[in-house]
N, C-alpha and C positions, 0 to 999 in steps of 0.2 A: 260600909268603907269598902268590903268586899267588890261592891260592883263596879266602884270606881275604880278598883287596882285594875282592874280587868281589863279596862278602860282608856287606861292612863298612854300617854302618847310613846312611854316605852313599851306596853304589851302590842302596842297598835305594831309599832315598827317591826316589832320580832315576827308578829303574824303576817305580817305583806313580805318580808323577807321568807318565810318559811314556804307561803305560796309561791311566789315566784321560784323557789330554789324549786319547789315540785315541778313546776312549769316545764321549766327549763330541764328538769332529769325525764317528764316525759317527752320533751320535743325530743332530745338524744336520743329515746329510747325507739321512739315510732318511726326515728329516720334509721336505725340499723337494728333492732332487737327481732332477728330471723332464725327460726326450730333447723334444723338440720333436716336439709332436703334429700331424699330420695334420688336415685340415679333414675335418669327416664325409663319409659320402655322402649323407647328405639334407640339403638345403638347407634347410627353411623343417621346421614342423612345428607341428598345431593339437592341442592338449591340450585335452578338456573335462572337467568336473565338472557335466553335465546341469541342471538349464536353468540352474546359479547363477555358476561362472566357468567363461570361455574364456580362454586363454594361446596365443600364436604367438608362436614361436621363428623367427628368422632368422640365419644365421652366415653371413660371406664375406670374403675375403679384400682387405687393404686396403695398400695402400703405405703408409709411414711418412712421404711427404711427402704424403701423400694426407690422413693422423688429422693431423698436425700444425696445420692452421690449427680443429681443436675442441678442440684438448687446450688446457687453461688452463696460463698461464706463471705457475711459483715457483720462486725461488732453484734450491731443489734436487729440484723436482720430473722424475721420471722421461720421459727425453727419447730417445724414437725416431731410430736413422739414418735418413735419406729414404728411402734405397734398402731398408732391409729390408721386409719381409712382417708386417703384423701382420693380427689376428683383430678384425673388428667383428659383435657380436653385437646384438639387439634381440629385449626381450620386451617384448610387448605383453600387458597383462592388466587383462580385464575383468571386472569382478562386479557381478551383479544379483541382491539377496537381499530381499523382499519389499520395501520401497519404495525400499532404498537402491539405488544406483547408481553404480558409481566405477571408474574407469578406471587405468591406471598404463602407461608409455611409456619402458622401460628402455632405455639404450644402453652398452656395455661397450667400450673399447677394450682389448686385452689379446695378450701374444706368445704363438706357441707351445708355449715351457713353460710356459704359465697364469699368467705376471706381470703384474699388472693394472696398465695403467696410468692409467685415468679411467674413471668410469659414472657415470651421470646416470639421473634419474629424473624425472618428467614427471607430474604428477596432476592429472587435471581432476576437476569434479564441484563440489560448492557450495564445499569449501576446495580452490580451484586453490595449487599449488606445484610448485616445479621445486629439485632437491637435484641439486650437483654434487659428488663425490668424486673429487680429483686424487691419485693417489697415486704419494709421495716418499721419500723415503731415511729410515727409519724413524718417519713418520709418514706421515696423511694429512691434507690440508686438503679442510675439507670449506663451501659456502657454498648457504642457501637463500634465494631470491629467491621473491616472492609480485607477481601484479600490479600495476600501477597505477593504483586504479578511476578518478582524474581526466585520465589520460594512457595508456587502455588500449591497448597493441603486443601481437601475436599472439609477437612472440618473445621467449621466455623469459629468451633471456642478458641483455635490454633491461629484463628486470623488476628493480625495486629489492631492494637485497641488503636484507633481513630479520635473518638471522643467518649469523657466517660463526666457524668453530669450525676449532684445530689438534688432531687426535689423534694424541699420542704414541704410539709401538709399545711395547707395557709390557716390562719389563725380559727376565722370559723369551721373550719373542717376539724382540727384538732378538739373543739368542743363540742361540737355535735353530734359526729359518727363514731362509734364505737367501736366499728369494724369497717374498712374497706376492702370494696371488688375487686373486678376487671370488668369490660364490656363484651368478653367471650364470656363471663357466668351468667348475664340476664340470660342467655339465650336456656339455661338450666332450670329460672325461676321462669320464664314463658312456658314451658313443658310440664308444669304444675297444676295447671286447673286453673277454675276460674278468679278472679280476681275481684272481690266481693267490695272493695272501698281504692280507693287510690294508694299506692305502696312505694314509697322514697327510697333509694341507696344512694350511698357515696361510692360512685366509680371514677376511679383514677383512668385519666384518657392517656396522653402521653405526656404531658408537663404539668399538669394541675387536676383537681378534683371537680368532678361534674355531681350536682343530687340531680338524680335523674327521677321524674316522677310515671309510673305506670298508671295509665290510666284506662279505664273500660268504656268504649265509648257505642257499647252498646253491639247489635248483632250485624252482619253482613252475607248476604248467601250469595255463595259463590260455585261454579264447576271448577273440580280436582281433576285432574289427569297425572296419576303417578304413580310408581311400582313398589308395592310391599313385600318384601322378600323375593321379588322375582315376582309376581302378579299383578297384572292390570288391575288398577282402581280409578274408577272414571266415576263420579259421582255429585250428586248437588247438596253445597253443605252450609248450614246457619253457621258460618265462624263470630269468634269474639271477635271485636274488632278491640285492639289496645295499643294506643297512643304511645313513644316513648319520648318523653319531655325533658329535655336536660338543661340544667342550668349552671353558668359556671358560680364556682363559691369564690373564687381568688386565683389570682396567675399572679409568676414572677414579673414584675415591671419592665424586667432587661428582654422576656420572649411577646411575641407577638402570637395575638390571642388565637389560638386551636382550637379547630372545630370538634365534636364530640362525635366519634366514630364507631362504627356498631357494621362488622360484614361489608366492608367499603364503604357504607354509605356515611352521610355526613348530614349534624343536625337533627331534627325532628324527624322519626321515622313511624311508622306505621305496620301494626303485625296482626296479622289474621289466625287464629289460632282454632285447632279442630276440637272445641270443648269436651267432647266424647273421649276423642284417642289422644288429646292432650298433644297435639302437631302441630309445630309452627308451620302454615300454607301458604304464607306468604307473607314476606317485607315488601315494604315501600319508602323510599326516600330517593334523593339524589347523590347518584355515582360522582363524583368531579372528574370532570372530561368525557362525560358519558351524556349528564342530563338527568331527568327523575326517568326510574328505572321502578321495575315489581321484577323480586325474587322470587319463583315461586320454586314450590317442591314437585321435585320430581322423582326421587327414591328415596324410601325409608328399608333400612335393615334393623329389624327387631331384635333386641335382648334375648338371646335364646335362655339365658337363667337368671334368676334376681340375684342381684348384686348384693355382695356383705354390704352391712350400713354400722 
């Protein structure tokens, strides 16, 4: 009788539900269960597509108390503890192509587990604007500002608001992603060493979330030419080849599909990483208005002291 009870339809149903729940939990955990990552050995990088594109990247530790004055206030926005250590990453991009000249200054505040708190982007040139993306529970608040021609001020936070949007996370992201990161934060993950197996991250781009797979594709030998702490480095390196494969998780039906973007490149991107020094040596992808491009490392400023974690 006991054996029959164990094999009853009701027991099978409960057992199936339990297994299904464990599978779903494991899938969500695999997407976003990331330990806290230390800061890389580099403090600042310069990468270039000669002569058109220059990207300068810098990352520093910052206490929550220092970051809080820079973080926009919303009812459910993610708020750090004043005592916790965050990472502050800046990316300055300059593009010169024929008669076109543009520059962007991006800033990102995020936790060591890669969960994003806020990103800003200041665009210079003929069409100046400032965008702020504030991460919250299951949504992102976006504010776009433009300078007032009648009362100009250099502070973009005082420019008139042109547009405000709230981007709700798609249901599949809410169910599968325990945390949401930002494209800029992928630079930190790529500077941490070998990928033993593919990793998936939930990344908010501009209007919605992408599931980005980081997949190791073997090694590729390449010549490197960059300056390390002011000294030239020229060598042949067996670089790890890692592809970034974005897959759209969902979008607002009223918005056009937006491509995944990182460092001015769109869509699938290939990264070459120095496995010994954990340096991004090259990114290859499509730059809008320019075509396929290789963004190569040209300068490294090492971190002088270990950063507190």
